C-alpha positions in Angstrom: -0.9 48.2 -60.4 -1.0 49.8 -57.0 -1.7 53.4 -56.7 0.4 55.1 -54.1 -2.2 55.3 -51.4 -2.6 51.5 -52.2 0.6 50.2 -51.6 1.5 48.1 -48.4 3.4 49.2 -45.7 7.1 48.5 -45.4 6.6 48.4 -41.6 5.5 45.0 -40.9 8.5 43.6 -43.5 11.1 45.8 -41.9 10.1 45.0 -38.5 10.0 41.3 -38.8 13.4 41.8 -40.8 15.1 43.4 -37.9 13.7 41.1 -35.3 15.2 38.1 -37.2 18.6 40.1 -37.5 18.5 40.7 -33.9 17.8 36.8 -33.5 20.1 35.4 -35.7 23.1 37.4 -34.1 21.9 36.7 -30.5 20.5 40.2 -29.7 17.2 41.0 -28.0 14.9 42.9 -29.9 12.8 45.3 -28.6 9.9 47.2 -29.6 9.0 51.1 -28.9 4.9 51.3 -28.8 2.9 54.2 -29.1 -0.3 53.1 -26.6 -3.8 54.5 -27.1 -6.8 52.5 -26.8 -6.2 50.2 -29.9 -2.8 48.9 -28.3 -3.7 45.9 -25.7 -1.1 46.0 -23.0 -0.9 46.2 -19.1 -1.7 49.7 -19.0 0.5 49.9 -15.2 3.6 49.6 -17.5 2.6 52.3 -19.6 4.8 55.6 -19.0 4.1 58.8 -21.4 1.9 57.0 -23.7 4.2 54.4 -24.5 6.0 51.2 -23.6 8.9 49.1 -24.4 8.5 45.3 -25.1 10.9 42.7 -25.3 10.1 40.4 -28.3 12.7 37.9 -28.2 11.5 34.0 -28.2 12.9 33.8 -24.8 10.5 36.6 -23.7 7.6 35.8 -25.7 5.0 33.2 -26.1 3.5 32.7 -29.1 4.8 35.5 -31.1 3.4 36.2 -34.3 4.3 39.2 -36.4 1.5 40.0 -39.0 1.4 42.9 -41.3 -1.3 44.4 -39.4 -1.0 43.2 -35.8 2.0 42.0 -33.6 0.6 39.1 -31.2 2.2 37.4 -28.3 2.0 36.1 -24.7 4.7 37.6 -22.0 4.9 37.6 -18.1 4.6 40.9 -16.4 5.4 40.8 -12.9 4.8 37.4 -12.9 1.9 37.2 -14.4 1.1 35.9 -18.4 -0.5 38.8 -20.4 -2.1 38.6 -23.8 -0.6 41.5 -25.8 -1.4 42.9 -29.2 0.2 45.7 -31.1 -1.2 47.2 -34.2 2.3 47.3 -36.4 1.4 51.3 -37.1 1.9 51.8 -33.9 5.4 50.4 -33.4 7.6 53.2 -33.4 10.9 51.5 -32.7 12.2 48.4 -33.1 16.7 48.2 -31.9 19.0 45.2 -30.2 18.8 46.1 -26.6 22.4 45.3 -26.5 23.5 47.4 -29.2 20.7 50.0 -30.0 21.1 49.0 -33.4 18.0 49.3 -35.4 15.0 51.5 -36.8 12.9 54.0 -35.5 9.1 55.1 -37.3 6.8 58.1 -37.4 4.0 57.5 -34.7 0.9 56.8 -35.7 -1.6 59.8 -37.4 -5.0 59.2 -37.8 -4.1 59.6 -41.6 -0.6 57.4 -41.6 -2.6 54.5 -43.1 -0.2 53.9 -46.2 0.8 57.1 -46.0 4.5 58.4 -46.0 4.3 57.5 -42.3 4.7 53.9 -43.0 8.4 54.2 -44.0 11.6 53.7 -41.2 14.7 55.9 -40.5 17.4 54.0 -39.3 18.0 54.8 -36.1 21.9 55.0 -36.6 21.3 57.6 -39.2 20.9 60.6 -36.9 21.0 63.5 -39.9 17.8 62.3 -41.4 16.1 63.2 -38.5 12.1 64.5 -38.6 10.5 65.7 -35.6 8.0 62.5 -36.2 11.7 60.5 -36.0 12.8 62.0 -33.2 10.1 61.9 -31.0 10.4 57.8 -32.3 14.4 58.0 -31.2 13.1 59.3 -27.3 10.8 56.4 -27.3 13.5 54.3 -27.4 15.5 55.7 -24.7 12.3 56.8 -22.4 10.4 53.4 -22.3 10.7 50.5 -19.8 12.8 47.3 -20.4 11.9 44.0 -19.4 14.3 42.4 -16.1 14.7 39.1 -14.4 12.3 40.8 -12.0 9.6 41.7 -14.1 9.3 45.3 -15.4 11.1 48.1 -14.1 11.0 51.9 -15.1 14.3 53.2 -17.1 15.9 56.0 -15.3 15.6 59.9 -17.4 17.4 60.4 -20.3 20.2 62.2 -20.7 19.6 66.2 -21.6 19.3 66.8 -25.5 22.5 67.6 -27.4 23.2 71.4 -27.7 22.8 70.9 -31.7 19.2 69.6 -31.2 20.0 66.3 -32.8 18.8 62.9 -31.2 21.1 60.1 -29.7 20.8 56.8 -28.1 21.5 55.5 -25.0 22.7 52.1 -24.6 20.3 49.8 -22.3 22.0 47.1 -20.4 
């Protein structure tokens, strides 16, 4: 039997499930990732310590979504790059077309196997914590891949008067 700290994280399973949901419904799955030294992505496309990656089968090659790492090859500005993201650095997975998905708290040094591994539905604004709000902001302030490469997103709209996060549809 697992002790409370020995329970495996649900994060990789939820990420795979939402990736499958996006793919099955014709949506493009995007990952918002908190970037630090343990994340292997092109540094020139990191903005405010975050990057948004298109992880659709059309945009990746050799996609492997394991319990510890998400690995694939992708083209950035026409150059193929190896990408490796620790699963605990994924702060959101969502469908580009409608913004539906799930946000996760960003990693912390003691987040391994803690409550930080639980996801918060992106649509459920009333369940926001500071960490979840940061993850939701990551969804709207990253960069997205387009036909011409990767380009920055416009800045997010000002916060709502009640302080609750909101999502912006990315096209």
